C-alpha positions in Angstrom: -85.4 -97.0 -199.6 -88.0 -94.4 -200.5 -88.6 -93.7 -196.8 -85.0 -93.0 -196.2 -84.8 -90.8 -199.2 -87.9 -89.0 -198.0 -86.5 -88.4 -194.6 -83.1 -87.0 -195.8 -84.6 -84.7 -198.4 -87.0 -83.5 -195.9 -84.1 -82.8 -193.3 -82.0 -80.7 -195.8 -85.1 -78.8 -197.0 -86.0 -77.4 -193.6 -85.5 -73.6 -193.7 -83.4 -71.7 -191.2 -84.7 -70.9 -187.7 -85.8 -67.4 -187.0 -82.9 -65.7 -185.2 -82.7 -63.7 -181.9 -79.5 -62.4 -180.5 -79.0 -64.8 -177.7 -79.4 -68.0 -180.0 -76.8 -66.6 -182.5 -74.0 -66.2 -179.7 -71.7 -68.9 -178.8 -68.8 -69.5 -176.4 -65.6 -70.2 -177.8 -63.0 -72.3 -175.9 -59.3 -72.8 -177.1 -56.2 -73.7 -175.3 -55.6 -69.8 -175.0 -58.8 -69.2 -173.0 -62.4 -68.3 -173.5 -64.1 -65.9 -175.8 -67.2 -65.3 -177.6 -68.3 -65.9 -181.3 -71.5 -65.5 -183.2 -73.0 -67.3 -186.3 -73.2 -65.4 -189.5 -75.3 -67.8 -191.6 -77.4 -70.9 -191.5 -74.6 -73.3 -192.6 -72.7 -73.3 -189.3 -70.2 -70.6 -190.0 -69.3 -68.4 -186.9 -66.8 -65.5 -186.2 -64.7 -64.7 -183.3 -61.4 -62.6 -182.8 -58.2 -64.1 -184.0 -56.7 -63.2 -180.7 -59.2 -65.5 -178.8 -57.9 -68.7 -180.5 -54.8 -67.5 -182.2 -55.4 -69.6 -185.3 -56.0 -72.9 -183.3 -57.3 -75.4 -186.0 -60.0 -76.8 -183.8 -62.0 -75.2 -180.8 -64.8 -76.1 -178.6 -68.1 -74.2 -179.1 -71.0 -74.0 -176.7 -74.2 -72.9 -178.1 -77.0 -71.1 -176.1 -79.1 -74.3 -176.1 -76.4 -76.1 -174.4 -74.9 -78.0 -177.5 -71.2 -78.7 -177.5 -69.6 -78.8 -181.0 -66.2 -78.6 -182.5 -65.4 -75.6 -184.6 -63.0 -76.1 -187.6 -60.9 -73.2 -188.7 -61.5 -72.0 -192.1 -60.0 -68.3 -192.4 -58.1 -65.8 -190.3 -57.0 -62.2 -190.6 -54.6 -61.1 -188.1 -54.9 -57.4 -189.3 -58.5 -57.3 -188.7 -58.2 -59.8 -185.8 -60.9 -62.1 -187.4 -61.3 -65.9 -187.2 -63.9 -67.9 -189.2 -64.8 -71.3 -187.9 -67.4 -73.7 -188.9 -69.3 -76.3 -186.8 -71.2 -79.5 -188.0 -74.6 -78.2 -187.7 -77.3 -76.6 -190.1 -80.1 -74.1 -189.7 -77.9 -72.1 -187.2 -79.7 -68.8 -186.4 -77.9 -65.6 -187.6 -78.4 -61.9 -187.2 -77.8 -59.6 -190.2 -74.7 -57.8 -190.6 -75.1 -53.9 -191.4 -73.9 -53.1 -194.8 -73.6 -49.4 -194.8 -72.1 -48.6 -191.4 -74.2 -45.3 -190.9 -74.9 -45.4 -187.1 -76.1 -42.2 -185.3 -73.8 -41.2 -182.5 -75.5 -41.4 -179.1 -77.4 -44.5 -180.1 -77.8 -47.3 -177.6 -76.3 -50.5 -178.7 -76.1 -54.0 -177.2 -74.0 -56.9 -176.7 -74.1 -60.7 -175.5 -70.8 -62.6 -174.7 -69.0 -64.8 -172.4 -66.6 -62.9 -170.0 -65.2 -64.1 -166.8 -66.3 -67.8 -167.4 -69.9 -66.8 -167.8 -72.2 -67.3 -170.9 -74.9 -65.2 -172.5 -73.9 -62.0 -170.6 -75.8 -59.1 -171.8 -74.5 -55.6 -171.7 -75.4 -52.3 -173.4 -73.7 -48.9 -173.9 -73.8 -45.8 -176.0 -72.1 -45.3 -179.4 -69.8 -42.3 -179.1 -68.1 -42.3 -182.5 -65.1 -43.8 -184.0 -61.6 -44.1 -182.9 -58.4 -45.0 -185.1 -56.0 -47.4 -183.7 -53.3 -49.7 -185.3 -54.5 -48.3 -188.7 -58.1 -49.2 -188.3 -61.1 -47.1 -187.5 -63.1 -48.8 -184.5 -66.6 -48.0 -183.3 -66.2 -46.5 -179.8 -68.7 -47.5 -177.2 -69.2 -46.3 -173.8 -69.5 -49.9 -172.4 -67.2 -51.6 -169.9 -65.6 -54.8 -171.2 -64.3 -57.9 -169.4 -62.0 -60.7 -170.5 -63.8 -63.1 -172.7 -66.0 -60.5 -174.4 -63.8 -60.4 -177.4 -65.6 -61.7 -180.4 -69.0 -60.9 -179.4 -71.4 -59.1 -181.6 -72.3 -55.4 -181.1 -75.9 -54.9 -182.4 -78.8 -52.4 -182.5 -82.2 -52.6 -181.0 -83.3 -53.9 -184.4 -81.0 -56.9 -184.1 -78.7 -55.7 -186.7 -74.9 -56.4 -186.0 -72.8 -53.2 -186.5 -69.6 -54.5 -185.2 -67.4 -57.1 -183.5 -66.2 -56.3 -180.0 -62.4 -56.5 -180.2 -60.7 -54.2 -178.0 -61.1 -52.4 -174.6 -59.9 -48.9 -173.5 -61.0 -48.1 -169.9 -64.6 -47.7 -169.8 -64.8 -48.0 -173.5 -65.0 -50.9 -175.9 -63.7 -50.9 -179.4 -65.6 -52.8 -182.1 -64.5 -53.5 -185.6 -67.2 -52.3 -187.9 -69.4 -54.6 -189.7 -68.4 -53.0 -193.1 -64.9 -54.6 -192.4 -66.6 -58.0 -191.6 -68.5 -57.9 -194.7 -65.3 -57.4 -196.9 -63.6 -60.2 -195.0 -66.5 -62.7 -195.8 -67.1 -61.5 -199.3 -63.4 -61.8 -200.2 -63.6 -65.4 -199.3 -66.9 -66.2 -200.8 -68.8 -66.9 -197.5 -72.5 -66.3 -197.5 -74.0 -64.1 -194.7 -77.1 -62.3 -193.8 -77.0 -58.7 -194.6 -79.1 -55.5 -194.0 -79.1 -51.9 -194.8 -79.9 -49.9 -191.8 -81.1 -47.2 -193.7 -84.0 -49.4 -195.1 -84.5 -51.4 -191.9 -85.6 -54.4 -194.1 -83.7 -57.5 -194.8 -81.7 -57.7 -198.1 -83.4 -59.4 -200.9 -81.1 -62.3 -200.7 -78.6 -63.6 -198.2 -76.7 -64.3 -201.3 -77.7 -65.4 -204.9 -76.6 -69.0 -204.0 -78.4 -68.9 -200.8 -81.7 -68.0 -202.5 -81.3 -70.6 -205.1 -80.8 -73.4 -202.3 -83.8 -72.0 -200.3 -86.2 -72.2 -203.4 -84.7 -75.6 -204.3 -85.3 -76.8 -200.7 -88.9 -75.6 -200.9 -89.4 -77.5 -204.2 -88.0 -80.6 -202.5 -90.2 -80.3 -199.7 -93.4 -80.4 -201.9 -91.9 -83.3 -204.0 -91.2 -85.2 -200.8 -94.9 -84.9 -199.7 -96.0 -86.1 -203.1 -93.7 -88.9 -203.0 -94.7 -90.0 -199.4 -98.3 -89.9 -200.5 -97.5 -92.1 -203.7 -95.5 -94.5 -201.4 -98.3 -94.7 -199.0 -100.9 -95.4 -201.6 -98.8 -98.2 -203.3 -98.2 -99.8 -199.8 -101.9 -99.8 -199.1 -102.6 -101.4 -202.5 -100.0 -104.0 -202.2 -101.3 -105.0 -198.9 -104.8 -105.4 -200.1 -103.8 -107.5 -203.0 -101.7 -109.8 -201.0 -104.4 -110.2 -198.3 -107.0 -110.9 -201.1 -109.1 -108.0 -200.3 -109.6 -107.3 -204.0 -112.0 -109.6 -205.7 -113.0 -109.6 -209.5 -116.3 -108.0 -210.2 -118.9 -110.1 -212.0 -122.0 -108.4 -213.2 -124.4 -111.3 -212.5 -122.6 -112.3 -209.4 -120.8 -115.4 -210.6 -117.7 -116.1 -212.8 -118.0 -116.4 -216.5 -117.2 -119.8 -218.0 -117.1 -121.5 -221.4 -120.6 -122.7 -221.1 -122.0 -119.3 -220.5 -120.6 -117.8 -223.7 -122.9 -117.0 -226.5 
């Protein structure tokens, strides 16, 4: 029982893996076609465009490592064209979301998606500014888009997500700014990794609750090793006692009897 408890606690205490852009991006398959998504925290939550799945309750998710998972719908917002799903996995790698939205025009930005039946297709473009459409301001990127790229992250060379690729207009791609994504997640109490591009350093916390759980996980990991050492020690002691390897100690080399007493 102690061994089972140790293994379980050790498993939930493992910190999230370091993220790189390819690891965070997934392929999303629904009955409406194929699109792209990306993880936003280590708890299996991922984002895609609402028009990719049209609110389908369950979709198929393919990760960069080849895992096939089922994504369960949590929230949608048709106005922002966002859909939040969750897969049954932990320690999912995630890139930080930009919290300020101050990106210099002319900067080269990058994207990874699943267009035309492909997966992990990498692309890049130049940020040209913003464009208002359907009542929302989008990032306008000089980057050719193809069907299936919707829902993919738009990120900087530092690996910070600045938007979600949502629409195409000729040789341009329109991305919903990360600030709108942050509002969407915060309004629903969803944890996410964030970063202020002006500082180029990770935010102090993923969220207050996230930090608490990570500290608690570290404490559990240390406690688990102590419990394991105690368990091993008790097992060795019980084994030696049962095998008769422990013998009473007599100072003169023989047992004390009534006749030897003074």
